C-alpha positions as CSV (number, residue, x, y, z in Angstrom):
1,M,0.3,-0.2,0.1
2,P,1.6,2.9,-0.9
3,K,2.5,5.8,2.2
4,D,-0.2,7.8,1.4
5,Q,-2.7,5.2,1.6
6,T,-1.4,3.7,4.3
7,D,-1.2,7.3,6.8
8,A,-4.0,8.2,5.5
9,F,-5.7,4.4,6.5
10,A,-3.2,4.9,10.2
11,N,-4.3,8.1,11.1
12,R,-7.7,8.4,10.8
13,L,-7.7,4.8,12.8
14,A,-5.5,6.0,15.5
15,A,-8.8,9.0,15.2
16,L,-11.2,6.9,15.9
17,I,-9.4,5.3,18.7
18,R,-8.1,7.7,21.1
19,Q,-12.5,8.6,20.5
20,I,-13.6,5.4,21.7
21,Y,-10.0,4.9,24.2
22,P,-8.3,7.8,24.8
23,D,-6.6,6.6,28.0
24,L,-5.1,3.2,25.9
25,D,-1.9,3.2,23.5
26,A,-3.8,3.8,20.0
27,A,-0.4,2.5,18.0
28,A,-0.5,-0.5,19.6
29,L,-4.9,-1.0,19.3
30,S,-4.2,-0.1,15.3
31,R,-1.8,-2.8,15.1
32,K,-4.6,-5.5,17.5
33,I,-7.5,-4.3,14.8
34,V,-5.7,-4.8,12.0
35,A,-4.4,-7.8,12.9
36,A,-8.4,-9.0,14.0
37,F,-10.5,-7.6,10.5
38,W,-7.2,-9.3,8.6
39,P,-5.3,-12.0,9.8
40,D,-3.6,-13.0,7.8
41,N,-2.4,-9.8,6.6
42,R,-4.7,-10.2,2.7
43,H,-8.1,-9.1,1.5
44,R,-6.8,-5.2,2.1
45,R,-7.1,-2.6,-0.5
46,K,-4.1,0.0,-1.6
47,R,-7.4,2.9,-1.4
48,G,-10.0,3.2,1.0
49,R,-13.5,2.8,-1.1
50,R,-14.8,6.4,-1.7
51,P,-18.6,7.2,-1.4
52,S,-21.2,6.1,-5.0
53,N,-24.4,4.8,-6.1
54,N,-22.0,2.1,-7.5
55,L,-22.9,-0.4,-4.2
56,W,-25.9,-1.5,-5.6
57,T,-28.2,-0.8,-8.7
58,E,-32.4,-1.3,-9.3
59,R,-31.9,-4.7,-8.9
60,D,-31.5,-5.1,-5.7
61,A,-34.2,-6.2,-3.2
62,L,-34.3,-8.7,-0.3
63,L,-36.1,-11.5,0.9
64,I,-36.0,-12.0,5.0
65,T,-36.4,-14.4,6.6
66,Y,-35.5,-16.8,9.7
67,G,-33.1,-20.2,8.6
68,N,-36.0,-22.2,9.9
69,S,-39.1,-20.6,8.4
70,I,-39.6,-23.9,6.3
71,L,-39.5,-27.2,7.2
72,D,-40.2,-30.7,7.0
73,G,-38.9,-32.6,9.5
74,A,-36.7,-34.7,6.9
75,H,-34.4,-32.1,5.0
76,K,-31.8,-29.9,6.8
77,P,-33.9,-25.9,7.0
78,L,-31.3,-23.9,5.2
79,D,-31.4,-26.2,1.9
80,L,-35.3,-26.0,1.9
81,L,-34.6,-22.3,2.5
82,H,-31.9,-22.4,-1.0
83,D,-34.2,-24.9,-2.5
84,F,-37.5,-22.5,-2.0
85,L,-35.0,-19.3,-2.5
86,L,-34.4,-20.8,-6.4
87,R,-37.7,-22.1,-7.2
88,R,-39.9,-19.2,-6.2
89,M,-37.6,-16.2,-6.2
90,K,-34.7,-16.5,-8.2
91,G,-35.0,-13.4,-10.4
92,V,-37.4,-12.2,-8.0
93,V,-34.9,-11.1,-5.4
94,N,-31.5,-11.1,-5.6
95,G,-30.3,-10.6,-1.6
96,V,-31.1,-12.7,1.6
97,H,-31.9,-11.6,5.0
98,I,-31.5,-14.8,7.1
99,L,-32.0,-14.1,11.1
100,P,-29.5,-15.3,13.4
101,F,-28.2,-18.7,12.4
102,F,-26.3,-19.3,14.9
103,P,-26.7,-21.6,18.5
104,F,-29.2,-19.3,20.7
105,T,-30.9,-19.7,24.0
106,S,-34.4,-16.6,23.7
107,D,-35.1,-14.6,21.4
108,D,-35.8,-16.7,18.2
109,G,-31.8,-16.1,18.0
110,F,-30.5,-13.0,19.4
111,A,-29.5,-14.6,22.5
112,V,-26.5,-16.2,20.8
113,S,-24.7,-19.1,22.4
114,D,-21.8,-18.9,20.6
115,F,-21.1,-17.0,17.5
116,R,-18.5,-18.9,15.5
117,T,-21.0,-21.7,14.6
118,V,-23.6,-22.4,12.5
119,N,-27.1,-23.9,14.7
120,P,-26.7,-27.3,13.8
121,Q,-30.4,-27.9,13.9
122,L,-30.5,-25.7,10.9
123,G,-27.0,-26.7,9.4
124,D,-23.7,-25.9,8.5
125,W,-21.3,-23.4,7.0
126,P,-21.4,-24.8,3.5
127,D,-25.3,-24.2,3.9
128,I,-24.9,-20.9,4.0
129,N,-22.0,-20.6,1.9
130,R,-24.0,-22.5,-0.8
131,I,-26.5,-19.4,-0.4
132,G,-24.3,-16.9,-0.8
133,K,-22.9,-17.8,-3.8
134,D,-26.5,-17.3,-5.7
135,F,-28.0,-14.6,-3.3
136,H,-26.5,-11.7,-1.7
137,L,-26.3,-12.9,2.0
138,M,-27.0,-11.2,5.0
139,S,-26.1,-12.0,7.9
140,D,-26.7,-10.4,12.1
141,L,-24.1,-8.9,14.0
142,V,-25.9,-9.2,17.7
143,L,-23.0,-7.3,19.4
144,N,-25.0,-6.3,22.3
145,H,-25.1,-9.0,24.3
146,V,-24.9,-13.0,23.8
147,S,-27.1,-15.5,25.8
148,S,-27.0,-16.0,29.4
149,Q,-26.2,-19.7,28.9
150,G,-23.5,-19.3,26.4
151,T,-20.1,-19.7,27.1
152,W,-18.4,-16.5,27.7
153,F,-21.4,-15.1,30.4
154,N,-20.5,-19.0,32.3
155,S,-16.7,-18.1,31.8
156,Y,-17.4,-14.7,33.0
157,R,-19.1,-15.9,36.2
158,Q,-16.2,-18.0,37.0
159,G,-14.0,-14.9,36.4
160,Q,-11.9,-16.6,33.6
161,A,-9.9,-14.8,30.9
162,P,-10.6,-12.6,28.9
163,Y,-14.5,-13.0,29.1
164,A,-13.9,-11.8,32.8
165,D,-14.1,-8.3,32.0
166,F,-16.3,-8.9,29.2
167,F,-20.1,-7.7,30.4
168,F,-22.0,-4.2,31.6
169,E,-21.8,-4.1,35.4
170,A,-23.6,-1.5,37.7
171,S,-25.1,-1.3,41.0
172,P,-28.8,-0.7,41.8
173,M,-28.0,2.5,44.5
174,D,-27.3,4.0,40.2
175,D,-29.1,6.5,39.3
176,L,-30.5,4.7,35.7
177,R,-34.0,6.7,35.6
178,A,-32.9,7.9,32.2
179,V,-31.8,5.4,31.1
180,V,-33.7,4.6,27.5
181,R,-35.4,0.7,26.7
182,P,-37.1,-1.0,24.5
183,R,-38.2,-3.2,27.3
184,I,-40.1,-3.3,31.2
185,T,-37.9,-5.7,32.2
186,P,-35.9,-4.3,35.2
187,L,-32.6,-3.8,34.1
188,L,-30.0,-5.0,35.8
189,Q,-29.8,-8.5,37.4
190,E,-27.9,-9.8,40.5
191,V,-25.7,-13.2,39.1
192,E,-23.3,-15.1,41.4
193,T,-20.2,-15.4,40.0
194,V,-16.5,-16.6,42.4
195,N,-16.1,-13.2,43.1
196,G,-19.2,-12.7,44.8
197,P,-23.2,-11.0,43.8
198,R,-22.8,-8.6,40.6
199,H,-25.3,-6.6,39.3
200,V,-25.2,-7.3,35.1
201,W,-26.9,-4.7,32.8
202,C,-29.4,-6.1,30.6
203,T,-31.5,-4.0,28.3
204,F,-33.9,-7.1,26.5
205,S,-33.9,-9.8,28.8
206,H,-32.3,-11.4,31.5
207,D,-31.6,-14.3,28.9
208,Q,-29.1,-11.4,26.7
209,I,-26.6,-9.7,29.2
210,D,-25.3,-6.9,27.7
211,L,-21.8,-6.7,26.8
212,D,-18.7,-4.0,28.4
213,F,-17.5,-2.5,25.3
214,R,-15.4,0.2,27.2
215,N,-13.0,-3.0,27.3
216,P,-11.1,-2.8,23.7
217,E,-11.0,-6.6,23.9
218,V,-14.9,-7.0,22.8
219,L,-14.5,-5.4,19.8
220,L,-11.6,-7.0,18.5
221,E,-13.4,-10.4,19.4
222,F,-16.4,-8.8,17.1
223,L,-14.2,-7.5,14.2
224,R,-12.8,-11.4,14.0
225,I,-16.9,-12.5,13.6
226,I,-17.8,-10.0,11.2
227,R,-14.8,-11.7,9.5
228,L,-15.5,-15.1,9.6
229,H,-19.1,-14.2,8.4
230,V,-17.3,-12.5,5.4
231,D,-15.0,-15.4,4.4
232,N,-18.2,-17.6,4.5
233,G,-19.9,-15.2,1.6
234,V,-21.4,-12.7,3.8
235,R,-21.9,-9.2,2.6
236,T,-24.2,-7.4,4.3
237,I,-23.6,-7.2,8.1
238,R,-26.9,-6.1,9.8
239,L,-26.1,-4.3,13.3
240,D,-28.2,-5.3,15.5
241,A,-29.6,-3.5,18.5
242,I,-26.5,-1.3,17.6
243,A,-28.2,2.4,19.1
244,F,-27.4,0.3,22.7
245,L,-23.7,-0.5,22.1
246,W,-22.0,1.7,24.5
247,K,-23.3,2.2,28.0
248,E,-22.4,5.2,30.5
249,V,-24.0,5.3,34.0
250,G,-25.9,8.8,34.5
251,T,-27.5,8.9,31.1
252,T,-29.6,7.7,28.5
253,S,-27.1,4.7,27.6
254,I,-28.9,5.3,23.6
255,H,-26.9,6.9,20.8
256,L,-23.3,8.0,22.8
257,P,-20.8,9.0,20.8
258,Q,-18.7,6.1,21.9
259,T,-21.4,4.1,20.2
260,H,-21.0,6.1,16.3
261,A,-17.1,5.7,16.8
262,I,-17.3,2.4,16.7
263,V,-19.6,2.1,13.5
264,Q,-17.3,4.6,11.8
265,L,-14.5,2.4,12.7
266,M,-16.2,-1.3,11.1
267,R,-16.8,1.4,8.1
268,L,-13.3,2.6,7.9
269,L,-12.2,-1.0,7.6
270,C,-15.0,-2.3,5.2
271,D,-14.1,0.9,3.1
272,Y,-10.5,-1.3,2.9
273,A,-11.4,-4.7,2.3
274,A,-10.9,-6.7,-0.5
275,E,-14.8,-7.6,-0.4
276,T,-17.5,-5.7,-0.5
277,I,-19.4,-4.8,2.2
278,I,-22.5,-3.1,3.4
279,L,-23.2,-2.4,7.0
280,L,-26.5,-2.1,8.1
281,T,-27.5,-0.6,11.4
282,E,-31.2,-1.3,13.3
283,T,-32.0,1.4,15.2
284,N,-35.7,1.6,16.4
285,V,-35.7,4.9,16.9
286,P,-37.3,8.6,15.8
287,K,-35.9,9.9,12.3
288,A,-33.3,12.4,13.7
289,E,-31.9,10.0,15.4
290,N,-32.1,6.7,12.4
291,L,-31.0,9.6,10.1
292,S,-27.5,10.0,12.7
293,Y,-26.4,6.8,11.7
294,F,-25.4,7.5,8.1
295,G,-23.1,10.1,10.6
296,N,-20.8,11.7,7.3
297,R,-21.0,9.1,4.6
298,N,-18.4,7.6,7.5
299,E,-21.2,4.9,9.4
300,A,-23.4,3.0,7.9
301,H,-24.2,2.3,4.3
302,A,-27.6,2.2,4.6
303,I,-30.5,2.4,7.7
304,Y,-33.6,0.8,8.1
305,N,-36.5,3.3,7.1
306,F,-38.5,2.4,10.4
307,P,-41.2,5.3,10.1
308,L,-42.4,3.8,6.9
309,P,-44.5,0.4,8.0
310,P,-46.1,2.4,10.6
311,L,-46.9,5.6,8.5
312,I,-48.3,2.9,5.5
313,L,-50.2,0.6,7.9
314,H,-52.1,4.0,9.0
315,A,-52.2,5.4,5.2
316,I,-54.3,2.5,3.9
317,M,-56.1,1.6,7.1
318,S,-57.7,5.5,7.0
319,G,-58.1,5.6,3.3
320,S,-55.3,8.9,3.3
321,A,-52.1,9.3,3.0
322,Q,-52.0,12.6,4.5
323,Y,-49.4,12.0,7.1
324,L,-47.4,9.1,4.8
325,R,-46.8,11.8,2.8
326,R,-45.6,15.0,4.9
327,W,-42.9,12.7,6.6
328,Q,-42.2,12.1,3.3
329,S,-41.8,15.3,2.1
330,G,-39.5,15.6,5.0
331,M,-36.8,13.1,4.5
332,P,-33.6,13.8,2.9
333,P,-32.3,12.0,0.0
334,A,-30.6,9.7,1.3
335,Q,-26.2,10.9,0.9
336,L,-24.1,9.6,-1.7
337,G,-23.2,6.3,-1.0
338,C,-26.1,5.6,1.7
339,A,-29.5,4.4,1.2
340,Y,-32.5,3.6,2.9
341,L,-33.7,-0.2,3.4
342,N,-37.7,-0.1,2.5
343,F,-40.5,-2.7,4.5
344,T,-43.3,-3.2,6.2
345,A,-42.4,-6.3,7.8
346,S,-40.1,-8.0,9.8
347,H,-39.7,-10.6,12.1
348,D,-39.6,-7.8,15.3
349,G,-43.5,-5.7,15.4
350,I,-43.7,-2.6,13.9
351,G,-42.6,-0.4,15.7
352,M,-44.2,2.6,16.9
353,R,-41.4,4.5,18.3
354,P,-40.3,5.6,14.8
355,V,-43.8,7.8,14.8
356,E,-43.7,9.8,17.5
357,G,-43.8,13.6,17.1
358,I,-45.3,12.0,12.8
359,L,-48.4,10.4,13.5
360,P,-51.1,12.0,16.9
361,D,-51.7,9.9,19.7
362,R,-55.0,9.7,18.7
363,E,-54.9,7.9,14.9
364,Q,-51.8,5.9,16.8
365,E,-54.6,5.1,19.5
366,K,-57.4,4.3,16.7
367,M,-54.3,1.7,14.8
368,I,-54.3,0.1,17.5
369,D,-58.1,-0.8,17.8
370,T,-58.3,-2.0,14.8
371,I,-55.0,-4.4,15.0
372,R,-56.6,-5.7,17.9
373,Q,-59.8,-6.3,15.6
374,T,-58.1,-8.9,14.0
375,G,-56.4,-10.3,17.0
376,G,-53.3,-8.7,16.7
377,L,-51.3,-7.6,19.7
378,V,-49.4,-4.8,21.1
379,S,-46.2,-5.2,23.0
380,M,-44.8,-2.7,25.8
381,R,-42.4,-0.4,26.6
382,A,-41.1,2.0,30.5
383,L,-41.4,4.8,30.2
384,A,-38.8,7.2,32.7
385,D,-41.9,8.3,35.0
386,G,-42.6,4.2,35.0
387,G,-45.7,4.6,33.3
388,Q,-45.3,2.5,29.7
389,A,-45.5,3.4,25.9
390,P,-46.7,1.1,22.6
391,Y,-43.6,-0.2,21.7
392,E,-44.7,-2.0,18.5
393,I,-48.0,-3.9,17.2
394,N,-47.8,-7.9,16.4
395,T,-48.8,-8.9,13.3
396,T,-48.2,-10.2,10.2
397,F,-48.5,-7.1,8.0
398,F,-50.9,-9.0,5.2
399,E,-53.6,-9.7,8.4
400,A,-53.0,-6.3,9.4
401,T,-53.9,-4.9,6.7
402,R,-57.9,-6.8,7.0
403,R,-59.7,-4.1,8.8
404,T,-59.3,-0.5,8.1
405,F,-60.9,2.2,9.8
406,L,-63.9,0.8,9.3
407,G,-64.3,-2.6,9.5
408,E,-64.0,-5.0,6.9
409,D,-64.6,-5.2,3.3
410,D,-63.9,-7.4,-0.5
411,H,-60.3,-5.0,-0.8
412,H,-58.1,-6.7,1.7
413,F,-55.7,-8.4,-1.6
414,D,-55.8,-5.0,-3.0
415,R,-55.0,-3.1,-0.2
416,F,-52.3,-5.6,0.9
417,L,-50.8,-5.1,-2.6
418,C,-50.4,-1.3,-2.7
419,S,-49.0,-1.8,1.2
420,Q,-46.3,-3.4,-0.7
421,T,-46.8,-1.5,-4.2
422,I,-44.9,1.3,-1.8
423,V,-42.2,0.1,-0.4
424,M,-41.0,-0.5,-3.8
425,S,-41.4,2.6,-5.4
426,L,-39.3,4.7,-3.0
427,E,-36.4,5.6,-3.0
428,G,-34.5,2.8,-1.6
429,I,-33.7,-0.9,-1.5
430,P,-36.8,-2.5,-0.9
431,A,-37.0,-5.9,1.3
432,F,-39.4,-7.8,2.0
433,Y,-40.5,-10.9,4.9
434,I,-41.1,-14.3,4.2
435,H,-44.1,-13.9,5.9
436,A,-45.5,-11.1,4.0
437,M,-44.1,-12.7,0.3
438,L,-46.6,-15.9,1.8
439,A,-49.4,-13.9,2.3
440,T,-49.1,-16.1,5.9
441,P,-51.4,-15.8,8.6
442,N,-51.1,-15.0,12.4
443,D,-49.8,-17.8,14.7
444,H,-52.1,-17.8,17.7
445,D,-50.7,-21.5,18.4
446,Q,-46.8,-20.2,17.9
447,V,-47.6,-17.2,21.0
448,A,-49.9,-19.5,23.2
449,R,-47.1,-21.7,23.5
450,R,-44.1,-20.0,23.4
451,G,-45.8,-17.3,25.5
452,M,-43.6,-14.4,22.9
453,N,-46.2,-12.0,21.3
454,R,-43.5,-11.6,18.2
455,A,-44.0,-15.0,17.6
456,I,-47.8,-14.5,16.1
457,N,-45.3,-13.2,13.1
458,R,-42.8,-16.3,12.9
459,H,-45.0,-18.9,11.6
460,R,-43.2,-22.8,10.2
461,W,-44.6,-23.7,6.8
462,D,-44.1,-27.0,6.0
463,Y,-42.7,-27.4,3.0
464,P,-44.4,-30.0,1.5
465,T,-47.5,-28.7,2.7
466,L,-46.8,-24.6,0.9
467,N,-45.6,-25.8,-2.4
468,A,-49.2,-27.5,-2.2
469,L,-50.3,-24.1,-1.6
470,L,-47.8,-22.3,-4.0
471,D,-48.4,-24.6,-7.2
472,D,-52.4,-23.5,-6.5
473,P,-52.8,-20.9,-8.8
474,S,-55.9,-19.9,-6.8
475,S,-54.6,-20.1,-3.7
476,L,-54.4,-16.8,-2.2
477,Q,-50.5,-17.8,-1.1
478,A,-49.7,-18.1,-4.8
479,R,-51.9,-15.1,-6.3
480,V,-50.2,-12.6,-3.7
481,L,-46.3,-14.3,-4.0
482,A,-47.2,-13.8,-7.8
483,R,-48.3,-10.9,-7.9
484,L,-45.3,-9.2,-6.2
485,S,-43.0,-11.3,-8.0
486,E,-44.2,-9.8,-11.2
487,R,-44.2,-5.7,-9.9
488,L,-40.7,-6.7,-8.4
489,K,-39.5,-8.3,-11.7
490,I,-40.8,-4.9,-13.2
491,R,-39.0,-2.8,-10.9
492,A,-36.0,-4.4,-11.7
493,R,-35.8,-3.7,-15.5
494,Q,-36.4,0.7,-14.5
495,P,-33.5,2.7,-14.0
496,A,-36.0,4.9,-12.0
497,F,-36.1,3.0,-9.2
498,H,-32.4,3.1,-8.5
499,P,-31.8,3.6,-4.9
500,N,-30.8,6.6,-5.2
501,A,-32.9,7.7,-8.5
502,T,-34.6,11.4,-7.9
503,Q,-37.9,11.2,-5.6
504,F,-40.0,14.3,-5.1
505,T,-43.0,13.6,-3.4
506,M,-46.0,14.5,-5.1
507,P,-48.9,16.9,-3.6
508,L,-51.8,15.5,-4.1
509,D,-55.2,14.8,-2.8
510,N,-55.2,12.5,0.7
511,K,-56.3,9.2,-1.0
512,I,-53.3,9.3,-3.3
513,F,-49.6,8.7,-2.4
514,G,-47.7,9.5,-5.2
515,V,-44.1,10.2,-5.6
516,W,-42.2,11.2,-9.2
517,R,-38.4,9.0,-9.4
518,Q,-36.6,10.0,-12.3
519,S,-33.4,7.6,-13.3
520,L,-29.7,9.1,-12.1
521,D,-28.8,10.1,-15.8
522,R,-32.4,11.1,-16.0
523,H,-33.7,9.5,-19.1
524,Q,-36.8,7.8,-17.2
525,S,-39.1,9.7,-14.9
526,I,-42.2,7.4,-13.3
527,F,-45.2,8.8,-11.7
528,A,-45.7,6.1,-8.4
529,L,-49.0,6.4,-7.7
530,H,-50.9,4.3,-4.8
531,N,-54.5,5.0,-4.2
532,V,-54.8,4.2,-0.4
533,S,-58.9,4.4,-0.3
534,D,-61.6,1.8,-0.8
535,Q,-63.2,4.7,-3.9
536,P,-62.3,5.0,-7.2
537,T,-60.4,8.4,-7.4
538,T,-59.3,10.5,-10.5
539,L,-56.1,12.3,-11.3
540,P,-56.0,15.0,-13.2
541,H,-52.6,15.1,-16.2
542,M,-52.1,18.6,-15.6
543,S,-51.3,16.9,-12.1
544,M,-48.4,15.0,-13.1
545,N,-47.1,18.0,-16.2
546,L,-46.9,15.0,-18.6
547,I,-45.2,16.0,-21.7
548,E,-47.4,15.6,-24.8
549,D,-45.2,14.7,-26.7
550,E,-43.8,11.6,-25.4
551,T,-45.7,8.2,-24.8
552,W,-46.8,7.4,-21.6
553,I,-47.6,3.8,-20.1
554,D,-48.5,2.2,-17.4
555,L,-46.1,-0.2,-16.7
556,L,-48.3,-2.4,-14.3
557,T,-50.7,-2.8,-17.2
558,G,-49.3,-2.4,-20.1
559,E,-51.7,0.2,-20.6
560,E,-50.8,3.4,-22.8
561,V,-51.8,6.4,-21.0
562,D,-54.8,7.8,-23.4
563,M,-53.6,11.9,-23.5
564,M,-56.9,12.7,-25.1
565,Q,-58.8,11.8,-21.9
566,E,-58.1,14.7,-19.2
567,A,-57.6,12.3,-15.9
568,L,-56.5,9.1,-14.6
569,V,-58.5,6.8,-12.5
570,L,-57.4,5.0,-10.0
571,S,-59.9,1.9,-8.8
572,P,-59.4,1.3,-5.2
573,Y,-56.4,0.7,-3.9
574,Q,-54.5,0.6,-7.6
575,C,-51.5,0.8,-7.8
576,R,-50.4,2.6,-11.2
577,W,-46.7,3.2,-12.3
578,I,-46.6,5.9,-15.2
579,T,-44.0,6.1,-17.2
580,N,-41.6,7.6,-20.5
581,R,-39.9,4.6,-21.1
582,G,-41.1,0.8,-21.0
């Protein structure tokens, strides 16, 4: 590596280390960090990647799934998942996020007991490798906490190095009232160790013990784990619960400067890696806090667009895009080299914190009441004053769209399809949870059996049963997958749907949510229109300023727009992609 490039990397790394660990020898720790991420001193670029929009294209779309969302009792679940991806999703999506596939003790994989092995109930590393050869692979770096029953924590309790200093301790006498948490369980848990009783920090549950990144050995171990993932074909690293990483007694212990500096350090290493590695931060928090993880184009490459699920759901429940449009109008374009990850459904619930200050309390209450009428559930979080507030809605997104504020009707299928088409239309990369793609109903049996609200949206399909449904064109599962697949294939051919293509939110009637997209080369425009109501709606041509000497077609129907008519008509929940380039 040329000296000037070596100096640039070394200087930046040293500066970050001094910010995170001001009392440590930056040069010595730099050498350890480089050795952890590049153990054989290979796979390093001579120059760091500069921010650009060529990390993704309009062809990028992602499926989110557990490794065991599909079972048959005979084959390894990862093999079944690979078969499903090749059989049903090839050409529909080009990426797959396999949720934590490691041994675990609770929270469906997010209480990891061994970061270096694949859960043998799912398969092994070669199974992960095979999927990674056919699809862009995303994995979870669950770096805020580990299982209380794993080797790391057991070694901590025994006082064994290096884990004796791996976990964050506090005292019940400490003032912890300001700590922001997504749960209502006690923050501290008393445990017995060889050194007597200790109180360990548990942001999420008492089976998920928070790590102490004030100890640089913790950071070094996770850099080695990232390298393990990358060496096994992973190309996007999802930084789970990253906002809570650094703790300080007497503070909120969320979004602290050291947390951002650690993300910047990881981004620096990724920029100098030979492999193209994308960092995605998972921060289910209000808008400004979420956007902060882009940093100055030096933190996450991508962030979740967390306000989107509740705002889309509210729009199609209320029949008004008022709040969705107002929020989208105020969203800044992603910075150069950055992108939003757009979604409605995920393995977790529909988070309500991201719409704080966006969606009035009365509107949130209507949503929650409507969800409960469809059999959905609501999870709460603790407030600093001792009270509680809704944290997330627990339901499959397909079931969430069954009712509007006015009740059930005959538009469920089209309403759901509209919700997913909005995700495809917006600036960013679209992601779809497997149970949205498959129109999976709420799984109340799982909730009762496992005693966890989120289990309602974590159904496990019997693969022969699922294949029989998908092979039957009249089944709900086949119809939903076919229509979503068709639209994703159309989308993948449109340069105006590049994740960073220009976007303008159109000031239309509240019944229509519309955005104008323009390709980076300015050769293609798309007016993406979505009727979020149960009423036919007309849109005057002048609302779109269609150039009269060009031919405009609806990509979703293949029909040419009749410029002799004064207006477009959108049926209830109809979507139209009007473009000047077929």
